[in-house]
N, C-alpha and C positions, 0 to 999 in steps of 0.2 A: 358474607363470602369475600375472601381475599382475592385480589386481582394482581397479576404480575405487571407492575408499572416500571417505567424506566427509572424512576427515582429511588427504587428500592431493589435494584439488581446490581450484581457485581460481575465483572469480567476478570477472570484469573488466567494467567498464562505461564507456561514453563517450557523451555526448550526441551525437545524430546530426542532421545538418543537413537531410537530404532523405529522404523516404519511399522505401524500396526501394533505397537506396544505402548500404551498410554503410561505416562509417568505416575508413580504411586502418590497417594495422598500423604502430605507431610506438612508440619507446621513451619511457617517461614520459608517455604520452598518455592512459592509461586509469587508472581508479580500481580498486584492489583493495579489495573490500568484504566485511565479515564477514556471515555468513548461517548459518541453521540448516538450511534446506532450500530447494531450487529445483527445481520440477517443471514448468517451461514446456516441454511436449513437443509436437513436430510431429505433425500428423495429415494423412492423405491421402484416406481414404475410397475404397478401391478398389471397383470393381463389375465385373460381367461383361456383355458384349454379349448381349442376349436375341434376336438374330436367329435365325429358324428355319432349321435346316440338315439336317433329316431324321433327326436322332438326338437322344438325351437327354443328350449331353455339354454342359457349360457352354460359354458363348461366350468370346471373347477377353477378356482382362483390360483394363479401362479405368482409367487413373489419374484420381483425383478431384482436387478443389481442395485446395490446401495452405494451412494456417494453423497457428498455435500458440496454446495457451491453458494456463493453469495458475496456480501461486501461488509466491510468494517470501516466506519467513519470515525475518525479520531481528531481531537484538537491537535494543532501543531505545537504542542507543548515541548519546550526545548530540552527536556531530559528524556521523557518517555518516548518521544518520537524516534529516538535512536534505537530503541528496542525493536520496533517494527522494521526499520531499515536493516538492522543486523540479521533479522530472520528472512529478509528478501534477498539481500546481497551477500550475506556472510559477515563474519567479524570484520570491522573496519580497521584501517591503518590508523593507529592512535599515537599521538605525540603529546608532550607536555611542555609547551613553550615557556610557561612560567608556573611556579608552584601552585598546584590546585586548579589550574586552568588547562583543560584538555581540548585537543582538536581531533575529530574523527572524520576520516575520509571514506565514504561508501561509494563503490563503483561496481558496475556489472562485470562478472568474471566471464572469460571466453568459454570456459566449460564449467557452468555453475553446479553447485551441489545444493539441493533443496534443504532449507532449514525447517525442520519439523517442530511442531508445537503441540502440547497438550493444553486444551482450553477447558476451563470450568465456568459454567454459567450458574450463578446463585440467584434464585428468586426468593428474596428474604421474606416477602409478605406471605405467600402460600407455603413457604418453607420447602421448596422443591429445588433439586440440584441436578445438573446435567454435565456430562463429560464428553468432549469431542477429542478425538486423537488424530495424529498425523495431519494436522492442519498446516497448509502451505500457502504462502503469499505468492500470487501470480504477478502482481504489479500494482501501480498506484497512479492516481491523477492529482495534479496540483492546479491551482488557479489563483491568480493575483487580481484583486479588484479593490479600488479605493472605497472602503466602506467601514463603518464602525463595528465590525464583527471580528472575532478571532478566526484566523484562517484554519481550514479543516483539510484533511487529506483522506481521500477515499481509496482504500485498499481492496483489491480484488482477491478473494480468498477461496481456497479449496480445502476439502477434508475427506477423511475416510468414512467415519461413522460417528453417530452420537448415541449415548446410552444414558439412562436415568440412574443417578447415584443415590445412595442412601443418606449421604451427608456431604458437606462441603469438602473439597479437596484440601482446603487450607483455611482455617478460621483466623489466622494471623498473617495474611499475605503482606508482602513488602511493597511500599509505595515509594515513588521518587519524591524526595523532600522539597525540592525547590523547582517544581515543574511549571514554570511560568510560560505563558504563551503570548506572543505579540498580537497587536491589533492590526487589522488589514492595511490601514493607511501608512503603517511604518515600513512597508515594503518598497524596494527599489528595483527597477528593471534596468538591465545593462546589456550593451552590445559590445563585444570584444573588450570587456572589462571596464568600459566607460559608461557613466550614467546616461541613459537614453530617455530623456524627459518626454519625448514624443510618443513613447509607447504607453498606451493607457490600460493595457491588459495583457496578460501572458498566461496561457494554459499549456500544460504539458502532460504527456502520458508515457510511462515506462512499463513495459510488459515482457514477461518471459514466455508467454504462451504455454504455461504448464497445464497438464491435465492428468487426471488419475488414470492409471493403467488398468483397464478392465479387460484387456485381451489375454494376458497371461493367466493360464488356469492355475488356481491355487486352492480349489476345493471350498472356497468361501464365496459368499454373495458380495463381498467387499473387494475393493481394488487390491492388487498385489504390490503396487509400487506407485511412484509418481514420476511422470516423464516431463522433461523440460524441453521447450522448443527454442527458437531463436529469439534474441532480444529485439524488441521493436520500440522505437522512440520517435514520437511526433507530437505536434501541438499546433498552436496558432498564436499570433500576436495581433493586438488591436493597435492601430497607429493613427496619428494625426500629423499632417505635414503640409508645408507650403512649397516644398520642392519635391523632386522625384527620387529622393534617396532610397526609400524602401522599394519603390517600383523598379529602380535600376538594379538593386540587389537581386530582386526576383528575376528580372529579365536576363541579367548577366550571369546568373548562377553563382553569385558571390557566396562563399562559405563564411559564416559568422559564428561566434560563440554567444549564445543567448543565456542570460543569467537572471535569476530572481533571488534577491537577498532580503532577509529579515534580520536586522541587527538591533539588539537591545543595548549592547555595550561592545567595546572592543573584544571582550572575552566571552560574550554570550550572544549567539545568533546562528543562523543557518543560511546557506547559499546553494541553490540548485543551478547547475550549469549543463547545457546541452552544447557539446563541442562540435564544430564543423557542421552546423545546421544550414540547410539550404531552404530559402523561402520559395514557396510555390508561386509561379507566375499567375497573376490574377488581375482582372479588370478593376478600375477605380470607379466607384459609384458616384452619382450626383446627389448631393444633399443640400440642405438649406443653410449651410455654413460657409464662411469664407475659406476655412481650412478644409483640406481633404481628409476624410475619415475612411479608412479601409482596413480590412482584416486580411492577413496573409497566413496561410497554413505553412508549416515547416516540417521537414523530415530529416532525421539523422541517419547517415549511412555507415558503412563499415569503417572502423578506425584504422590508423596505421599500426605497424608492428609496435607492441609495447604501449600503445595508447588505449584510452578508454573513451567511449562515445558520450558518456554521461557521468556526472560526479555530484555528490552531495558533501559539502563541508559543514560539519556541525561543531559548534563551539559551546562548551558547558563545563560543569565541574564533575561530570561522571567519568570515572577512571576506566570502567570496563562494562560491556554489555553482555556478560555471561549470566547464568542463572544466579539467583540470590544466594543459594547454598547447595 
């Protein structure tokens, strides 16, 4: 008997033009993307009719509303990661400082437009295929830690529905050719653009608080659209210090730019920056070391006119993050 194993499955994606209308199968039209796990599962919430019928048996089964929610964990590979960011934030601002070397800037929009995707899940062992439509990224989490692993990013994902397909959406999907990922200890933490060696860890979360619209009547058991809420940005930094620098920053409400950079070369790398972040005032614990070790939460507030509260700068050789064809 064949089993669906992680090493014989494929994850295919294509940007979708219209909510509720999955993109058609076509050769070379979908992206084949690397991933660690994908658990966007459909739910239906069955119930029973509670009409009184003179006995104690349950009523007829009533089908509930359908939607999907879950997560997608991917390696921070420096080409394919831009595909996911483009579908969360929209198309980036792209420039070409030198021939063949591109810089992409992703940032939250004040009035975001959800990027829809059609997703294909191919289980090659049992030869089963599934299609999910109107898939939307809600947000993601990053974490920096000095270890011998490749960094991963966890995306929070929503979708309309999943159906079983008779065949794969695309048997010749397009991959990113030079999709290299850095190792964890190559990262650098920065405060206001300067290397901050005393920061031992940095985590951050960016979320749009999106949800499927199940309120508008559309005659279907599925959502009628997707609603986006406010952007939220927060996280924490782990510090070691022999003076009160970070404690004073938290106490005084000092606004700082917190950055995490992974650079493989001057033209290949990625940098996440939370602008005007405020550290949360917090007590300093007593430990068995000479230095003080403390973690501070941070939160990012409303930006000024024309500014963005958060930015990703991605450098690679990808010219555009549109569909393959």
